[in-house]
N, C-alpha and C positions, 0 to 999 in steps of 0.2 A: 504494500500500500504506500502511495507516495505522500500521504500526509505526515507532517513532522510528529504528530501524536495521534494515537488511536482514539482519543476521546471525542474528537470532532465527528468522525464517521459514526461512532456509536451513538452519540447524543442526537445527531440529526436523523439518523435512521430510526431511532426510537420515537422521536417526535413524529416522524412521518407515518408511523404505524398506530398512533394513538387513536382509540375509538372515538366516536362522536359523543355528544353529551348524553350522559346516562339517563335512562328512563326515569322520569320523576324529578330530575335535577332542574334547578332554576334555568330560565331562558338565558342563553349566553349573552354576554355584554355586547353592545353594538360596536362596530368597528370604529377605529379612531378616524377623525378628520383633521385637516390641517390646523384649525384653531386649538385642538387638543394638544398639539405639539408646540405651536408657536405662541400659545398663551403662557408658556412657562418663562421665567426670567432667562434672558438670552445670555449665554456665556460669551466671553470676549477672548479673541486670539492673543497670542504672544506678540506677533508682529504682522504688519501689513506691508507687502512687498510688491512693487510693480515689476512686471516682466515685459512691458511694452508701453507705448505712449497713450493708447486709448484708455478712457476711464474704466472700461471693463477688462482690461488686460492687467490683472493683478491676482495675487494669491494671499492667503492668510496662513501663517505658520503657528502651529500649536506645539510647544516644546515642553516635555515633562520636566519635573524637578530632578536635580541630580546632574552628574557630569556627563553621562552618556558614554560612548555613542549610542544613540537611540535607534531602534528599528523604525522604519519610516513608511508611512502610508500616503500615497497620492490619492486625494479624495475629489470626486467629481459629482456635482449635484445634477439633478434632473430638471424637469419642467418642460418636457417635450421640445427641447432645443430652442426654447423661446425665452428670451431675457425678460419679457413682460409677464411671464408666468411664475418664474422662480429665480432666486439668486442664491449665492453660496451660503448665505446665513441660515438656510433651512437645514444645513448640515452641522451647524455649530454645536448642537447638543451631542451629536454622535462624535464630533471631533474632540470635544471636551472630555467625554467619557473615555475615549481611547487615550487621550493625553494623561489622564489620571491613572491609567493602567500601565503607563510607561512607554507608550508609542507616540512618536512624533507624527504630526499630521500636516501635510501641505494641501490645504483646501483651496482649489483653484476656481477662478471665475473666467468667463469667456463670452465672446459676442455670440448671441443667438441668431437664428435666421431672421429675426425681426429687427435687427440692428444693422446700421451701415457697416459693411465689411464682414458681416456674418454670412452663414450659408456655406457654399462651396467656393473657394477652399478655406475661407477665413475661420469658421468655427473650428475646424480640425487643426488648422495651423496655430490657433490660439492655445488649444489644449496641449498640443505638442510642445509649443514654446514654453508653456508653464511647467510642464513635466521636466523638460530639459533644464530649466532654470534651477531645478533642485540640485544639480551638480555644481552650480555656482554658489549656492547658499549653504551647502551641506557642511563644509569644514568649519565655518564660523559659528554654526549652530549645533555642532556635534551630532550630525545625522549620519546614519549608515545608508549607503547607497548600493550595497552589494546584493541585497535581497528585498528590493522595493516591492511593495504590494500596492496595486491600484484597486481602489474601492469606489464603486459608483452605484447610484440609485436611479432607477427608472431610465430616462434617456442618458443619465450619467453612467449607468451600467454599460450601455452601448459604447460610450466614449472610453471607459476604463478598459474594456475588452479590446477596443481599437488601439489604444496605447500599447498594449502588449503585442499587437500584431504589426506594429510599424516597420519592423525589420523585414517584413514580407511584402511591403508595398511594391507594386509593379514599377519597373523602370519608366521614367518619364512622367510619373505622377507629380504634380506640384506639392503633394503632401509628403513626399519622400525627402528625408534628410540623411546626411552622411553617417551620423553617430547618434541615433535616438537613445534616450534613457532606457537601459534594459529593465524590463518588468519581470520579476521573478514569479509573481502570482497575482491573481485577480479574484476579488469577491464582488459579484454582481447581485444586487438586491432589487428584485423586481425589475430587472433590466430588459432592454429591447434590443437583443443582439443581432437579429436578422432584419435588415432594413427592407428587403423586398417583402417579407412577411408583414412587417409593420405597415408598409404602404398599403397592402391589401386589406388589413384589418382597420386601418384608419383610427387607431386609438388616440393619436395626437391631433386628429382633425385632417380632413381631406387636403392634400397638397403640402402638408408640413414636411414630410420626408422628401418630396420633390424639391422643396426649397433648400433642404439640407444637402442633397447630393448633386444638385444642378441638373441641367438639361443635357441629354446626349448630344454629342457633336463629333465631328471627324477625329478630333484628338482625344476625346473622352467618350467613346461609344457605349461602354458599359459603366454606368454611373455607380454601380455597387462594387466594382472591382477594387477600388481603393478606399471605400468608405464603410463597407459592411464587414464586421468580423466573420460572419458566416461565409463570406466569399474569399477571405484572405488565407484560408488554409490553417493547418494546425502548427503550433510552435512547441517550444519546450516549457512554457509557463504552465503553472498549475492553476486551474480555474474552478471556482465554486460558485454555483448559481443557487440562490435561495429565493423561493417564491412563496407568497401567501396563498393558501388554498382559496381564500375569499377575495383575492385581489381582482377587482373588475377591470383594471387597466392593463397590467402586465400579467397575464394569466400563466399558471404553471405549464400549460400546454406549449406556450411559446418557448419557455426555457427548456423544456424536455425535448422539443423538436430540434432546437439548436444543439443541445448536448448530444443527441443521437447522431446528428449530422457530423459533428466534430469528432466524436468517438470513432466514427467510421474512417476518419482521416488520421487517427492515431493520437488525438489530443488527450491530455491528462485533465479530465473534467468530471465533476460530479454535480448533479442537479437534485435539490431537495425541496420538498413542499411542506409547509407548516400549517397545521389546522388552526382555525379561529384567528387567522392573520390576514390583514388586508395590505394596502400599499403603504400607509403611513407608519404602521407598526415596525416596518423593516428598518427604520432609522430613528426609532424613538427609544431612548434608554429606559429600562424598566419593563420592556415587553419581551415576550418570548422571541419575536423576530429579531430584535437587536441583540439579545443574548446569544442567539445562534450565530449572528454575524461576528460578534466578538470571539466566540469559540473558533470560528474559521480563521480570523486574523491571527489569533494566538497560535493556532496549530501550524499555520503556514509560515509565519515569520517571527513568532515569539521565541523566547529562550528555550533551548532544548530541555 
């Protein structure tokens, strides 16, 4: 088994087999909505660092107490790739929880498809530049970069998986760079890993994926060839996909289909489904969804 610790596989497998609410038990609690998370006091990062000139080209660093060096998580928020829907602060609670557990977090912002310069190639170039900037800020902040984990939620799950696949970008793509930050592992929480599938389901609204990947043209005939993790083949990174059984946006079937496709290509990948879990629970400390996400992070890049 490729997990650093057997507890992750055991814990997640056990959860996925839990039976439904027992007969006669109280009605299960309603799923969380965004005000349930964002109504909490908002934790604040250690540092705010720009990686480009645009107001949306920045990241926030969360550094644990102590000397380090600290295992590091690159965190990418969701929001259907739309800056008007969400910003990186929705991940502050998750980032602070990881920081308290001894993990450094580089929580990155980027231009969505609804902002000047966003879409193709800008949204991808922003996330790539933010990730690569980790190599610049690592030494001064005592960060480890040998086993970086990318963690993303919803559309951020797609971008986290894409970061891990950058070394396999086709020649000639404007998204390709000479030395992309190596990603050791990925945790995708309610992610949207297959853009062609997402375009068909329309979870993020009709036309959103088209705005993200651009229009086909003679130099870019296959718009998914350099934008969709499902089309970029399998690498050596370890990938964990965690879905809420009751998630109406990123359904477990989407994650399972991606996992099956990538396993057939030789990927190191696991897909897990959690009962009584929706979309927001996956990044909300104190929930089963976030607890399993922490287990995944600790197993993949935590101390042996």
